[in-house]
C-alpha positions as CSV (number, residue, x, y, z in Angstrom):
1,M,-0.1,0.1,0.0
2,H,3.3,2.4,1.1
3,T,4.2,1.9,-2.7
4,F,0.5,2.5,-4.3
5,K,0.2,6.0,-2.3
6,R,4.0,6.9,-2.8
7,F,3.1,5.9,-6.2
8,L,0.4,8.3,-7.0
9,A,2.6,11.2,-5.3
10,D,5.3,10.7,-7.7
11,E,5.0,13.6,-10.6
12,S,8.0,13.1,-11.5
13,G,6.8,12.4,-15.5
14,A,3.7,15.2,-15.3
15,T,6.3,17.6,-17.2
16,A,6.5,15.8,-19.7
17,I,2.7,14.8,-20.2
18,E,2.4,18.5,-20.3
19,Y,5.4,19.6,-22.3
20,G,3.8,16.6,-24.8
21,L,0.4,17.9,-24.8
22,I,1.5,21.6,-25.4
23,A,3.7,20.6,-28.4
24,A,0.4,18.9,-29.7
25,G,-1.7,22.1,-29.3
26,I,0.8,23.6,-31.5
27,A,1.3,20.8,-34.6
28,L,-2.7,21.1,-34.2
29,A,-2.8,24.8,-34.5
30,I,0.2,25.0,-37.4
31,I,-1.8,22.1,-39.8
32,A,-4.8,24.2,-39.2
33,A,-2.8,27.4,-40.4
34,V,-1.6,25.6,-43.5
35,K,-4.8,24.1,-44.3
36,N,-6.4,27.5,-44.4
37,A,-3.3,29.1,-45.8
38,G,-3.8,26.3,-48.6
39,T,-7.5,26.4,-49.5
40,A,-6.2,30.6,-50.4
41,V,-3.7,30.6,-52.4
42,S,-5.9,27.7,-54.2
43,G,-8.2,30.1,-54.5
44,V,-5.8,32.6,-55.8
45,F,-4.6,30.1,-59.0
46,T,-8.2,29.5,-59.9
47,S,-8.6,33.1,-60.8
48,V,-5.5,33.6,-62.2
49,N,-6.0,31.0,-64.4
50,T,-9.8,31.7,-65.3
51,K,-8.6,35.4,-65.7
52,L,-5.8,33.3,-67.9
53,T,-8.4,31.6,-69.9
54,T,-10.5,33.6,-70.4
55,P,-10.5,35.8,-73.5
């Protein structure tokens, strides 16, 4: 029982988990930003293509 209580009180891995969650959140934000930028760039190229092919 003493070992189990000591295990529950041990917080040595908590910092690593917190950093992992922060990194995952940043990665999701980057992915969302890149996806939105890609959609915007695609719209620009579509507009340019339409203007170049229309007489």
